[in-house]
Backbone bond lengths (Angstrom), bond angles and torsions (degrees), N, CA, C in turn:
res aa  C-N    CA-C-N  psi(-1)  N-CA   C-N-CA  omega(-1)  CA-C   N-CA-C  phi
1 M - - - 1.453 - - 1.525 109.35 -
2 E 1.321 116.53 126.91 1.453 121.61 -177.38 1.520 109.91 -74.46
3 T 1.331 116.76 136.89 1.451 121.97 177.79 1.515 109.31 -104.31
4 H 1.325 117.37 130.89 1.458 122.84 176.97 1.522 108.55 -107.39
5 F 1.344 115.88 150.32 1.450 119.94 -174.51 1.525 110.49 -120.87
6 C 1.329 114.39 147.08 1.455 121.05 178.38 1.527 109.45 -67.29
7 P 1.340 119.35 128.83 1.453 120.98 -178.14 1.523 113.24 -68.22
8 S 1.346 118.48 -20.94 1.459 120.65 -177.42 1.516 113.50 -87.94
9 C 1.347 117.10 -36.51 1.471 118.88 -175.69 1.515 113.76 -122.54
10 G 1.328 118.29 -13.11 1.449 120.87 177.66 1.497 115.69 85.63
11 M 1.342 118.48 -2.33 1.456 120.41 -179.11 1.520 110.72 -76.36
12 P 1.334 117.55 153.96 1.467 121.17 -178.40 1.509 111.54 -67.42
13 L 1.316 116.44 138.84 1.456 122.22 177.40 1.513 109.49 -93.83
14 S 1.338 116.76 139.80 1.463 121.37 -179.39 1.513 109.56 -129.06
15 D 1.335 116.24 161.27 1.452 120.33 176.79 1.512 110.24 -65.48
16 D 1.330 115.49 146.38 1.454 120.82 178.48 1.515 110.33 -66.71
17 N 1.320 117.15 133.50 1.453 120.70 176.12 1.507 110.50 -77.68
18 K 1.310 117.60 135.96 1.455 122.65 -178.48 1.515 110.46 -87.91
19 G 1.325 114.89 143.62 1.452 123.83 -163.92 1.497 119.78 -63.45
20 A 1.321 118.06 -110.40 1.461 122.36 -167.59 1.516 111.93 -70.57
21 N 1.306 115.72 167.44 1.453 121.21 -179.56 1.523 111.43 -68.64
22 A 1.330 114.91 162.15 1.461 120.15 -175.52 1.516 112.49 -62.15
23 D 1.324 116.39 -28.41 1.466 118.28 -179.09 1.522 112.04 -82.65
24 G 1.335 116.88 -1.18 1.450 120.70 175.90 1.517 114.35 83.61
25 I 1.310 118.57 -3.43 1.453 121.30 -179.90 1.528 108.81 -79.21
26 R 1.328 116.15 128.78 1.461 119.49 -177.25 1.527 110.33 -87.80
27 N 1.304 115.07 73.65 1.453 119.59 173.22 1.526 109.78 -108.83
28 N 1.329 115.20 32.92 1.460 120.10 -177.08 1.522 112.18 -102.97
29 E 1.321 117.21 20.39 1.456 119.93 179.57 1.524 111.19 -88.08
30 I 1.318 115.52 135.83 1.456 122.05 169.88 1.522 106.46 -97.73
31 L 1.322 116.15 120.28 1.458 121.44 -176.95 1.527 109.76 -98.80
32 Y 1.323 116.46 120.10 1.456 122.57 178.66 1.524 108.38 -100.20
33 V 1.318 117.17 116.10 1.459 121.17 -179.81 1.527 108.88 -86.94
34 L 1.329 115.18 117.50 1.454 121.88 179.36 1.520 109.09 -114.74
35 L 1.320 116.90 122.26 1.455 122.45 172.88 1.522 108.67 -101.56
36 P 1.329 118.38 161.19 1.467 119.90 178.43 1.522 112.27 -51.73
37 D 1.330 115.40 139.28 1.464 123.57 -176.43 1.527 111.24 62.88
38 Y 1.333 115.03 48.56 1.465 120.49 177.65 1.525 110.51 -80.40
39 A 1.330 115.87 158.91 1.465 122.50 -178.41 1.526 109.40 -88.08
40 G 1.309 117.10 99.30 1.459 121.58 -172.75 1.514 114.49 -59.03
41 H 1.335 117.65 -33.89 1.464 119.65 -176.29 1.524 112.31 -68.29
42 E 1.327 117.25 -20.07 1.463 119.90 -174.60 1.521 113.57 -78.38
43 I 1.310 117.57 -6.44 1.461 121.64 -178.92 1.531 112.08 -102.75
44 V 1.335 116.65 -13.60 1.469 120.93 -164.99 1.527 113.83 -67.24
45 Y 1.327 118.15 -57.64 1.471 119.94 -172.30 1.528 111.91 -63.29
46 L 1.303 117.26 -41.33 1.458 120.17 -179.35 1.526 111.32 -67.19
47 S 1.307 117.08 -51.40 1.467 120.07 -175.10 1.523 112.10 -64.92
48 E 1.326 117.17 -37.12 1.467 119.21 -179.48 1.527 111.80 -71.39
49 A 1.331 117.56 -37.09 1.466 120.01 176.92 1.518 111.34 -66.39
50 V 1.308 116.73 -31.74 1.468 121.04 177.70 1.523 110.74 -70.61
51 A 1.331 117.15 -41.86 1.462 121.29 -169.96 1.518 114.71 -91.07
52 S 1.328 118.06 -20.74 1.460 119.07 -173.65 1.511 111.61 -140.18
53 D 1.331 114.64 159.21 1.458 118.50 167.52 1.527 106.64 -96.70
54 E 1.320 117.95 -155.23 1.451 119.77 -171.56 1.517 113.64 -82.68
55 S 1.325 118.10 -7.68 1.454 119.26 -176.54 1.521 114.24 -131.88
56 A 1.340 118.24 -14.52 1.464 119.85 -176.77 1.522 110.14 -165.36
57 L 1.322 115.56 167.68 1.456 120.29 173.02 1.521 109.67 -64.01
58 K 1.329 116.33 142.97 1.459 120.39 177.21 1.532 110.31 -71.01
59 A 1.319 115.95 137.23 1.465 119.90 177.38 1.526 110.85 -70.72
60 N 1.329 116.20 -37.64 1.466 121.31 -177.85 1.528 109.68 -136.19
61 P 1.318 117.91 73.89 1.467 119.74 -178.63 1.516 111.76 -65.74
62 K 1.310 116.20 149.54 1.460 120.99 178.13 1.523 110.80 -65.71
63 Y 1.344 115.92 -35.19 1.457 121.36 179.98 1.522 110.54 -126.97
64 I 1.320 115.84 157.38 1.453 122.92 179.00 1.528 108.53 -118.10
65 N 1.325 116.91 130.47 1.457 121.76 178.29 1.526 111.20 -81.36
66 K 1.334 116.69 130.99 1.458 121.80 176.25 1.529 109.17 -137.27
67 V 1.320 115.76 146.11 1.459 121.88 -178.80 1.522 110.08 -105.01
68 V 1.330 115.33 133.43 1.460 122.83 175.36 1.531 107.91 -117.71
69 A 1.318 116.79 134.33 1.456 122.28 179.04 1.523 109.17 -139.50
70 P 1.322 118.21 169.39 1.461 119.37 -178.95 1.519 114.43 -54.79
71 T 1.338 116.75 -39.04 1.465 121.90 176.88 1.526 107.81 -133.79
72 L 1.307 115.77 -179.04 1.466 120.40 177.36 1.527 112.44 -86.85
73 E 1.316 116.94 3.82 1.459 120.64 175.01 1.528 109.93 -75.02
74 P 1.335 118.13 151.67 1.464 120.26 178.11 1.527 111.34 -55.23
75 V 1.320 115.99 139.74 1.463 121.73 -179.84 1.525 108.06 -110.07
76 K 1.331 117.08 133.41 1.458 122.72 -172.37 1.522 112.07 -93.15
77 S 1.319 115.95 137.89 1.454 121.50 175.74 1.519 109.75 -84.92
78 I 1.328 116.52 169.27 1.462 121.34 175.02 1.521 110.69 -56.37
79 G 1.328 116.37 -36.79 1.457 120.92 -178.82 1.515 115.00 -78.73
80 G 1.327 117.12 -4.04 1.460 120.34 177.08 1.517 115.28 97.75
81 F 1.345 117.81 -1.57 1.454 120.15 176.20 1.531 109.64 -76.86
82 R 1.310 116.17 148.34 1.463 121.19 -179.86 1.519 110.87 -116.11
83 T 1.320 115.53 129.79 1.459 122.43 -178.00 1.521 109.20 -112.28
84 L 1.332 116.32 132.88 1.459 121.65 178.39 1.524 108.50 -87.92
85 P 1.321 118.70 115.98 1.474 120.51 -177.24 1.528 112.82 -67.19
86 D 1.320 115.19 151.92 1.465 121.29 170.45 1.519 110.54 -82.18
87 Y 1.340 115.40 -33.45 1.465 121.40 -177.74 1.526 109.68 -138.12
88 S 1.311 115.56 152.50 1.458 121.24 165.91 1.521 108.11 -97.48
89 F 1.316 117.37 175.43 1.459 120.14 175.85 1.529 111.10 -60.13
90 E 1.322 116.37 -29.43 1.465 120.38 -178.59 1.523 113.13 -81.66
91 T 1.345 117.74 -25.89 1.466 120.05 -173.93 1.523 113.23 -107.71
92 M 1.322 118.44 -1.56 1.466 119.85 -177.86 1.527 110.73 -64.36
93 P 1.333 117.72 149.90 1.465 120.73 -178.56 1.524 111.95 -71.44
94 E 1.322 115.49 155.81 1.461 120.12 177.04 1.519 111.91 -78.77
95 D 1.323 116.51 -25.31 1.465 120.61 -178.51 1.520 109.58 -114.45
96 Y 1.314 115.88 141.15 1.456 122.20 -177.96 1.521 107.61 -169.16
97 A 1.323 116.38 169.49 1.466 120.34 -178.63 1.515 112.32 -85.04
98 A 1.320 116.96 -38.52 1.467 120.78 -176.54 1.509 109.39 -159.06
99 I 1.318 114.91 156.09 1.459 120.78 172.77 1.517 107.54 -125.56
100 V 1.325 116.49 130.79 1.458 122.22 -173.04 1.523 108.58 -124.43
101 L 1.318 116.13 119.80 1.453 122.25 -179.23 1.523 108.66 -93.43
102 I 1.326 115.74 110.89 1.460 121.50 -178.17 1.527 108.98 -87.51
103 G 1.327 116.46 133.68 1.454 121.52 -174.36 1.511 114.02 -67.82
104 G 1.318 114.82 -179.49 1.454 121.68 -177.12 1.509 110.39 142.18
105 F 1.317 115.98 -176.03 1.456 120.83 -174.16 1.524 113.48 -81.39
106 G 1.326 117.56 -15.03 1.455 120.71 -177.99 1.513 114.49 -66.62
107 W 1.324 116.91 -20.52 1.467 119.71 -178.09 1.523 112.49 -71.61
108 A 1.316 116.96 -12.45 1.459 120.85 176.89 1.528 111.90 -96.96
109 T 1.330 117.66 9.69 1.458 122.48 -177.79 1.528 110.40 -112.52
110 P 1.342 117.97 163.94 1.463 120.80 -177.79 1.517 115.04 -59.01
111 V 1.325 118.80 -25.36 1.461 119.97 -177.63 1.529 111.46 -63.18
112 A 1.339 116.77 -24.67 1.470 120.65 -179.24 1.525 111.69 -62.81
113 E 1.324 117.52 -26.10 1.464 120.48 -179.70 1.524 111.74 -60.68
114 K 1.336 116.40 -27.61 1.460 120.38 -179.32 1.525 112.15 -70.01
115 V 1.340 116.37 -15.04 1.468 120.50 -179.76 1.528 110.98 -85.44
116 V 1.323 117.34 -17.70 1.463 121.00 -175.17 1.529 112.50 -55.91
117 P 1.346 120.24 -52.01 1.472 118.29 179.78 1.523 113.21 -65.97
118 I 1.317 117.09 -27.16 1.474 120.51 177.86 1.521 109.71 -66.14
119 V 1.325 116.66 -46.21 1.470 120.76 179.69 1.520 110.48 -68.40
120 R 1.307 116.86 -42.12 1.468 119.87 -179.52 1.532 110.67 -59.05
121 Q 1.321 116.42 -44.52 1.462 120.44 179.71 1.528 110.93 -65.54
122 A 1.334 116.91 -39.99 1.464 120.50 179.16 1.522 111.10 -61.38
123 I 1.327 117.04 -44.06 1.465 120.94 179.78 1.523 110.45 -66.32
124 E 1.321 117.23 -42.28 1.462 120.68 179.20 1.525 111.80 -61.33
125 K 1.329 116.71 -32.74 1.465 121.35 179.81 1.521 112.87 -86.19
126 G 1.320 117.25 -2.97 1.459 120.27 -179.62 1.508 114.23 75.03
127 K 1.326 117.18 23.35 1.454 120.73 179.13 1.524 110.67 -74.39
128 T 1.307 115.77 157.43 1.451 121.09 172.13 1.522 108.62 -71.56
129 V 1.340 115.57 130.74 1.466 121.66 179.98 1.518 108.26 -127.53
130 G 1.328 116.56 133.03 1.455 121.70 174.48 1.513 110.35 -121.36
131 A 1.334 117.23 142.55 1.465 121.43 177.84 1.523 108.49 -145.99
132 I 1.318 116.15 124.90 1.459 120.73 -176.36 1.521 110.12 -124.64
133 C 1.327 115.54 145.96 1.450 123.11 173.84 1.531 110.44 60.50
134 N 1.325 118.84 -128.34 1.457 120.90 -178.12 1.526 112.71 -63.98
135 A 1.324 117.55 -20.96 1.465 119.65 175.70 1.521 111.09 -67.84
136 A 1.336 117.50 -31.48 1.465 120.38 174.82 1.525 110.06 -68.70
137 S 1.330 117.22 -36.53 1.466 120.65 176.02 1.524 110.52 -65.97
138 F 1.320 116.52 -37.89 1.472 121.59 173.20 1.526 110.34 -57.93
139 M 1.323 116.89 -41.56 1.465 120.73 178.98 1.523 110.81 -61.52
140 A 1.342 116.64 -38.34 1.458 120.49 177.19 1.525 110.79 -67.16
141 K 1.309 116.51 -38.98 1.469 122.10 -176.91 1.518 112.58 -60.09
142 Y 1.340 116.01 -30.78 1.459 119.76 -176.38 1.528 112.98 -111.27
143 G 1.330 116.45 17.73 1.459 120.99 171.33 1.509 115.72 78.34
144 F 1.329 118.16 13.32 1.461 120.35 -176.08 1.525 113.40 -79.22
145 L 1.320 117.54 -8.03 1.471 121.16 -179.33 1.527 112.55 -105.53
146 N 1.308 116.98 8.17 1.460 119.92 -170.28 1.528 115.09 -76.84
147 S 1.314 118.03 -10.79 1.467 119.48 -179.98 1.517 112.53 -126.15
148 I 1.334 116.98 16.54 1.465 119.59 -177.64 1.524 111.02 -136.37
149 G 1.334 115.25 157.30 1.449 120.75 166.19 1.517 108.30 -70.88
150 H 1.330 117.16 142.82 1.453 119.58 -172.05 1.522 110.47 -160.31
151 T 1.333 114.69 169.37 1.452 121.48 172.07 1.518 108.29 -140.57
152 G 1.314 116.39 -170.74 1.461 121.58 -178.36 1.510 108.86 168.77
153 N 1.337 116.24 -157.96 1.461 120.46 -178.69 1.531 111.75 -82.30
154 G 1.320 115.68 50.19 1.455 121.54 178.41 1.511 112.65 91.21
155 L 1.326 115.67 148.08 1.453 121.08 -177.63 1.523 111.66 -62.83
156 E 1.313 117.13 -36.11 1.463 119.75 -177.68 1.525 111.37 -65.03
157 Q 1.336 117.05 -38.64 1.463 118.28 177.89 1.522 111.11 -68.13
158 L 1.325 117.46 -38.52 1.459 119.85 177.86 1.527 110.58 -62.60
159 K 1.318 116.94 -40.28 1.467 120.35 177.65 1.527 110.92 -66.50
160 L 1.332 116.03 -40.08 1.457 120.54 -178.83 1.520 111.15 -64.54
161 W 1.329 116.24 -47.63 1.457 120.58 -179.94 1.524 111.15 -71.94
162 G 1.312 116.23 -39.05 1.454 120.20 -173.21 1.509 114.76 -76.92
163 G 1.316 116.90 -34.85 1.461 119.93 -177.81 1.523 110.91 54.77
164 D 1.323 115.62 -136.67 1.466 120.46 -179.21 1.525 113.08 -68.79
165 K 1.337 117.26 -18.49 1.470 120.45 -178.67 1.531 112.37 -78.10
166 Y 1.323 116.49 -15.56 1.468 120.87 -179.88 1.522 108.55 -100.15
167 T 1.319 116.07 105.89 1.469 121.34 -173.23 1.526 112.97 -116.49
168 N 1.312 117.60 15.85 1.457 119.94 -174.06 1.528 112.28 -129.38
169 P 1.331 119.07 49.87 1.464 119.12 178.25 1.526 112.88 -62.43
170 E 1.335 116.75 -26.64 1.471 119.34 178.01 1.521 111.75 -69.35
171 G 1.318 117.27 -16.70 1.458 121.03 177.26 1.516 113.36 -84.28
172 Y 1.327 116.46 -5.85 1.462 120.51 -179.51 1.526 110.40 -71.64
173 V 1.322 116.36 135.92 1.464 123.33 177.79 1.522 107.68 -121.98
174 C 1.317 116.94 126.78 1.464 120.61 177.67 1.524 108.69 -79.51
175 S 1.314 114.40 83.08 1.462 121.76 -176.36 1.524 108.40 -144.88
176 Q 1.309 116.25 159.07 1.458 119.74 179.89 1.527 111.74 -62.49
177 A 1.312 116.70 -44.58 1.468 121.46 179.18 1.518 108.66 -148.47
178 V 1.319 115.85 147.39 1.466 122.21 -178.24 1.522 108.96 -135.47
179 T 1.331 116.41 136.55 1.456 122.36 174.95 1.521 109.65 -115.09
180 D 1.324 116.58 130.68 1.462 121.33 175.70 1.531 108.04 -156.39
181 K 1.334 115.88 129.90 1.466 122.60 177.30 1.530 113.08 50.76
182 N 1.325 116.58 48.83 1.465 122.77 177.65 1.521 113.92 68.24
183 I 1.332 117.69 12.17 1.457 120.97 178.41 1.524 109.08 -117.92
184 V 1.336 115.45 128.13 1.461 121.54 178.34 1.524 108.27 -112.38
185 T 1.316 116.22 127.09 1.462 121.30 174.36 1.521 108.79 -120.50
186 A 1.337 115.50 154.53 1.461 119.93 -178.18 1.523 109.69 -155.83
187 N 1.329 116.06 157.48 1.460 119.77 173.57 1.526 109.94 -86.73
188 G 1.317 116.38 171.40 1.454 120.54 -172.58 1.514 115.97 -69.02
189 S 1.336 117.76 -13.59 1.466 120.54 177.14 1.527 112.30 -96.59
190 A 1.328 116.69 6.46 1.469 121.11 -169.91 1.522 113.40 -110.71
191 T 1.317 116.68 36.15 1.460 119.59 -178.09 1.524 112.30 -54.85
192 L 1.319 116.95 -43.02 1.458 120.68 -177.25 1.525 111.58 -72.12
193 E 1.331 117.50 -41.85 1.462 120.65 177.96 1.531 110.93 -66.23
194 F 1.315 116.13 -37.39 1.469 122.04 176.03 1.527 109.90 -58.99
195 A 1.317 115.76 -47.13 1.469 120.34 178.61 1.518 110.96 -61.35
196 K 1.329 116.84 -45.73 1.464 121.12 -178.60 1.522 111.29 -58.06
197 E 1.331 117.12 -47.51 1.464 120.52 -178.25 1.526 111.46 -63.30
198 L 1.313 117.71 -40.98 1.466 120.22 179.79 1.522 111.46 -70.92
199 L 1.319 117.37 -38.98 1.464 120.45 177.50 1.523 111.10 -61.68
200 L 1.331 117.00 -39.76 1.461 121.01 177.40 1.525 110.98 -67.88
201 L 1.312 116.76 -44.87 1.456 121.20 -178.62 1.522 111.51 -62.33
202 L 1.323 116.27 -37.77 1.466 121.99 -179.26 1.528 112.74 -86.16
203 E 1.336 115.99 -4.75 1.473 121.24 -177.03 1.526 110.32 51.93
204 N 1.317 114.93 47.46 1.467 120.46 -179.54 1.518 111.93 -66.12
205 D 1.315 116.30 -26.67 1.466 122.36 178.72 1.526 106.95 -155.96
206 T 1.315 117.28 -175.94 1.448 120.13 176.65 1.527 109.22 -69.58
207 P 1.331 118.23 151.43 1.473 119.80 176.83 1.523 112.60 -55.84
208 E 1.333 116.81 -35.04 1.459 120.48 -179.95 1.531 111.35 -65.64
209 S 1.321 116.43 -42.93 1.464 120.24 -179.85 1.525 111.51 -69.13
210 I 1.324 116.20 -37.99 1.466 119.86 178.01 1.524 110.38 -65.67
211 E 1.329 116.81 -40.70 1.459 120.58 177.95 1.529 110.81 -64.01
212 M 1.323 116.49 -40.74 1.455 119.29 178.65 1.523 111.23 -65.65
213 Y 1.330 117.58 -39.32 1.463 122.42 176.15 1.532 109.83 -59.91
214 Y 1.319 115.28 -44.27 1.462 120.55 179.03 1.532 110.80 -62.67
215 Q 1.324 116.81 -49.66 1.457 120.18 -176.79 1.527 112.20 -65.27
216 F 1.333 116.59 -37.24 1.462 120.37 179.11 1.523 110.42 -59.57
217 N 1.324 116.32 -46.19 1.459 120.29 -178.36 1.520 112.75 -78.87
218 K 1.324 117.61 -28.38 1.461 121.33 179.79 1.521 111.62 -75.64
219 Q 1.333 116.37 -46.63 1.462 120.58 -175.95 1.521 112.66 -87.29
220 G 1.335 116.23 -33.50 1.462 120.02 -176.64 1.513 111.79 94.95
221 F 1.301 115.30 153.40 1.478 122.38 -176.21 1.529 112.23 -55.49
222 C 1.323 116.58 -50.19 1.466 119.68 -173.17 1.520 111.96 -66.06
223 S 1.320 116.39 -36.14 1.461 120.02 178.93 1.515 111.89 -71.25
224 L 1.335 115.84 -43.26 1.460 120.30 -174.37 1.517 112.48 -74.59
225 F 1.340 116.50 -33.20 1.470 119.01 -174.15 1.529 112.36 -118.25
226 S 1.330 117.05 25.52 1.471 119.90 178.20 1.521 109.59 -70.66
227 D 1.316 115.75 149.40 1.475 121.06 179.87 1.528 110.78 -70.70
């Protein structure tokens, strides 16, 4: 398959993904769970690949990005930016394509407990679940990593957060991101690898295009397209 490149930035061009499912049911939303003091950089590569190609917003994206937060009030990132949620925990839809837990300091606070039934229901329904950085430690704390291969911010942090609820240290993989049973986990430095694994799992584009997107951002323009 021939790859074409954007004349302005050099990134590979891909066919536009077509929107809703054939049955017309809008379960194509990717829900990003943001808690107070979330890590803004951890949402960037995934959400932008979902919403745009290399030169413009997609007219008919395969998936739609939506933000879920504890309430409908703006939620603040570590950097001080405020995001207006699409849904609160009370108003979020029951059906969706994936739920992605974005890391940050909020996962160490009591509000994180409200996410437990949301994740449990997602896993029971076989939905795609992503958890990065402290959100992966949250997954350990509530036993969600006990039957899968996984990673996070180091085995010691998973043990610390998980305590007696974390019973699968042998399932830990020292890797940037790990996919197992529709669940993607990643450490806090693995924003790009996290995006790649979720894009592949969701079949957001062809594996070749996703790999090129990854390499472009990993290596950089000058390295990838040097003479």
